[in-house]
N, C-alpha and C positions, 0 to 999 in steps of 0.2 A: 504494500500500500504506500503510495506517495504521500508524504506529509507536506501539506501546503503551508503550515505555520513553521517559521524558523525558530526553533527552540534555543533561547539564549540562557545559559545558566547564570544564576545569581549566586552569591557566596555568603555563608554565615559562619562567623567565628565561634567555635564551641570551646574555646579556651586553650586547646592544644594546636589546632590547625583550623582551616576553613573547609567546610563541606559545601559542595555544589547542590543547588536545588533549582527546579523549574517553578515558575510562578506565572501561570497563564489563565486568561479568562477573567471576566468581571462579574460573574453571577452573584446573586445574593447569598447562595449557599456555597460552602467550600468543601472540596474533597481532598483528603491527604492520601496520596498513593505511596505505599511502602513496598519496595522491591524485595526480592528473595536472596537467598544464599548464592554467591558466585555471580551476582548480577549487579548492574548499576541502574540508575534512574532512566536510562535510555530505553529500557524494556517497555516503558509506558508510552512511547511516542504515539502509537495508534490510538490509545485511550485519551491522551491529552488532546490530540487533534479533534476527536469527537466531543469530548466532555467540556472543553473550554468554550464551546458555543453556548453552553447552558450554565456553567458553574465557574467559580474560581478554583483552579486546580494547582495544588502544591505537590511536587514530586521530588523529594530530597534523595541524595545518596545517604547511605548509613555511615556513621562515623567509622573510618577505616577503609572506606571505598574511595580510592583516588586521593586519600588524605591519611593523616596519621591515625592509628587506632587509639581508642580510649586507654588511658593509663590505669591499669588495674593492679592494685597491690598484690604481691605474690600470695598473701594470706587470704585473698578474697576470690571466690569462685566467680567466673564470668556469668552474668545473668541477662536475660532478656530485658529486665527492668532498667539496666544502665543505658540502653538505647532509647527506651521510652523517655527518660529524663531529658536527653539531648533534644529529641524531637518535640517534646512538650515546650521546652524553652524556645525552640525555633518558632513554633506557632505563636507563642506569647510575644516574641520579638517582632513578628509580623502583625501583631495586633488582632489576631484571629482567635476568638475565644470559643467558638463552636464550629464543629466540622464533622463530616463523615469520614470514615477510614476504609480504604480498600487495601487489603494486605495480601500479597502473593507469597505463599509458602512460608518462609521464615518471617516475611513481612506481616503475615497473618498472626503469627505468634506474638509479634510486637504489638499488633493491633488489639489482640485479646488482653494483654497486660495493660495497655493503654485504657481500654474500655473498663477494665476492672478497677483501675486506680483513679481515673479522671472521669467519673460518671457525669459531672456537670459540663464537661467539654465535648465528649464524644456523643454525637447524635444518632449514630448508627454504624454498624461494622459489617463489612462484606469480606468473607474469607474466600479467597480465590486459590483453589488447589492447596488448601491448608487444613489443619485439624485442631480440635480442642484437646485431643488426647496427648498425654505425655509420652515420651519414648518408652517402649517396652524394652526388656533386657536385650533382645536381639538387635533392636535399633540402636541401643546405647553402645553395643559392641561394634556395630557398623560405623557409628560416629567416630569411635576411637580409631578404627582403621582408616577413615578419611583423614583424620588429623595426622596420623602417622604417615600416610601417603603424601600429604601436602608438605610435611616436615622433610621427608626424604627427597621427593621429586619436584616440589615447587607447585605454584598456583597454575602456571600455564599448562603443565602436563596434566594436572587434575581436570581442568576445564576441557582440555582436548579429549580426555577420556570419558568424562561424565556428561557433558552438555547434551550431546545428541540423544542420549537415553531418556531425556526428559520429555521428548516429543513422541507422539503417536507415529506408527510406521509410515502411513501415507504422507504425512507432512514432512517427515524426515527425508524420504526419498525425493520429494519434489522441491524442497526448499533448502538445499545445502548452504546457499549463500546467507540466508537468515541465521542459520545455526552458527556459521563462521563469524558473522557480525556480533552475535551474543558472546561468543568465546573471546573475541578481540576486545569487546567493551569491558570484559571482566579482568583483563590482563593487568590492569593498574591496581588491582586489590592486592595488598601485601600479604605475605605469609602469616604474619602475626595476627592481622585482622581476621583472616579466614579461619585460623585456629580458634580465635576468640569466639567467632560466630558458632563454630562447631560445638564448643563447650557450653555456650549460652543455650543453644537448642537442646543439648543433652541434659542440662540441669533444670529445664523448665518443668512446671507442674501441670496437671490436668486442669483445664478451664471449662469443662463441660457445663458447669452451673450457669454459664452465660447463655447457653441455648435454652435454658429452662426458666428464664425470668421474663417479665413482660414490660420492664421499664425501657429497655434499649432494644431496638430492632436489630436482629442479626440475620444475615443472609449467607448462603453458601453456594459456590459454583464448584462442581466436581467434574473430573474427566474419567470416562469409563476405562480408558487405557492408561491411566496414571500409575506409574510404577513407584513414585515417591510417596504418594498418599493413596493407599489401597482403596478402591471403590467401595468395598464392603464396609470399611471404617466410615467413609463419607456417608453411605446410605444409613448406617446406624444413627449417625448424628442428625442427618436430615429429618429422620422420623420425629425428632424432638422440636422441629420448627413448624410454623404454620405452612400449609401446603404451597403457598405462593412465594415462599422465601428461599427457594432453592432452584438451581438449574443444573441438570446433568447433561454433559456434552458427550455425544456419541463419537467414537473413534478419535477421541482427543486425549492427549497425555496430560502433562503437568503444566503446559504452557498455553492455556486457552487464549491469552491476550494476543498471541500470534496465530494459533491454530483455528480459532473461532472468533476472530476479532469482532465482527458485527454483532454476533449473539452476546458476547461479553459486554460490549459497549451498551447495547440496548438494555440488557438486564440491569446493569449498574444504574442507568438513567431511570428506568422504571422503578427500581427500588427506592431511589431518593425521592422521586416524584410522589411515591405512595405515603411518605411520612407527613 
């Protein structure tokens, strides 16, 4: 998809370095787009193009993505919460007190923590190929292997090995250029930041209670062919939501923003309009 808006990054100083963020659109409502692991904010280009016609859209890089990682004392375990704090400060800095969050994968984990902690600021949360479940033991072991691989072989080797597997087979075969673009956009993420993300994901707790409350609308988009978030897990969680609050994408893997752009964009729009 050709992007007709020229995305120009702004920069926010979070104390250690500056992180880049997009700020597009002038709508009354604001959407905060949070990217996933091994990605940067350019993964949202197709969404920003569509949504900026209706809303103000903020799409930051996470701390450590093309900038220095957060300084975590060696006695402190990396947590999702540390990223929430920086992003909360960014929104406060921009003078935006209320907003919807759309989080992809790890960005969804950050969104869950955000919604749990900042109930007066978050107006709704959409989990895009994400889960409220904490890692089971097998997944925790798998996270350790990822951290060890990155430590030994580096970020670029990890992205070259892992990124294509995030997509459904049909998209993977017909769009090698898109996959290469995503790999290249992630190359500026440092080793330390990637390992920090891995352990923050591994250390998180279950947040399923957010699917069972009525104060904050929560929506989910799942891919039937998603290898990172098993469809059975997604369907179990979708059962806890109102019937109109979920979308299951057929033949789509973990990257619906590319694999089913129009469906994802329209669903986000409809969700926010419904509030």
